[in-house]
C-alpha positions as CSV (number, residue, x, y, z in Angstrom):
1,X,-156.4,46.1,-12.4
2,X,-158.6,44.3,-14.9
3,X,-158.8,45.2,-18.6
4,X,-162.3,46.5,-17.9
5,X,-160.9,48.7,-15.1
6,X,-158.2,50.1,-17.4
7,X,-160.6,50.8,-20.2
8,X,-163.1,52.5,-17.9
9,X,-160.3,54.6,-16.2
10,X,-159.3,55.8,-19.7
11,X,-162.9,56.5,-20.6
12,X,-163.4,58.5,-17.4
13,X,-160.3,60.5,-18.2
14,X,-162.0,61.6,-21.5
15,X,-160.3,59.3,-24.0
16,X,-162.4,58.3,-27.1
17,X,-163.2,54.7,-27.9
18,X,-160.7,54.4,-30.8
19,X,-157.9,55.6,-28.7
20,X,-158.9,53.4,-25.8
21,X,-159.0,50.4,-28.1
22,X,-155.6,51.1,-29.5
23,X,-154.0,51.7,-26.1
24,X,-155.5,48.5,-24.6
25,X,-155.2,46.2,-27.6
26,X,-159.0,45.6,-27.5
27,X,-161.6,46.1,-30.2
28,X,-163.7,49.2,-30.3
29,X,-166.7,47.0,-29.9
30,X,-165.4,45.5,-26.7
31,X,-164.5,48.9,-25.3
32,X,-168.0,50.2,-26.1
33,X,-169.6,47.2,-24.4
34,X,-167.7,47.9,-21.2
35,X,-168.5,51.6,-21.3
36,X,-172.2,51.0,-22.0
37,X,-172.6,48.5,-19.3
38,X,-170.7,50.8,-16.9
39,X,-173.1,53.7,-17.7
40,X,-176.1,51.5,-17.1
41,X,-174.9,50.2,-13.8
42,X,-173.9,53.7,-12.8
43,X,-177.4,55.0,-13.5
44,X,-179.2,52.2,-11.8
45,X,-177.0,52.2,-8.7
46,X,-178.5,55.5,-7.7
47,X,-181.9,53.8,-6.9
48,X,-181.3,50.0,-6.8
49,X,-179.2,47.5,-5.0
50,X,-176.7,45.2,-6.8
51,X,-179.1,42.2,-7.0
52,X,-181.8,44.3,-8.6
53,X,-179.3,45.8,-11.1
54,X,-178.0,42.3,-12.0
55,X,-181.6,41.1,-12.6
56,X,-182.6,44.1,-14.7
57,X,-179.5,44.0,-16.9
58,X,-179.1,40.2,-17.1
59,X,-175.7,40.4,-15.5
60,X,-174.1,38.3,-12.8
61,X,-174.1,39.9,-9.4
62,X,-170.3,39.7,-9.3
63,X,-170.0,41.6,-12.6
64,X,-172.3,44.3,-11.2
65,X,-170.2,44.4,-8.1
66,X,-167.1,44.9,-10.2
67,X,-168.6,47.8,-12.0
68,X,-169.7,49.3,-8.7
69,X,-166.1,49.0,-7.4
70,X,-164.8,50.8,-10.4
71,X,-167.5,53.5,-10.0
72,X,-166.5,53.9,-6.3
73,X,-162.9,54.3,-7.2
74,X,-163.6,57.8,-8.6
75,X,-165.3,59.0,-5.4
């Protein structure tokens, strides 16, 4: 699992950013970036395809697909 996946798994379990940062040896800023991007992708994925999401958010399609995989892990 990637750092991003670990951080988001902890976030989905209800951990707060300072705790996630400490547990993963990342900065709070990095954790918050992953979480904010995840939330945006999650919201847009309800009505858009991956290419549209990538374009709107200025992300690469592969990054969007990674967030979607993480999102689908919880289902």
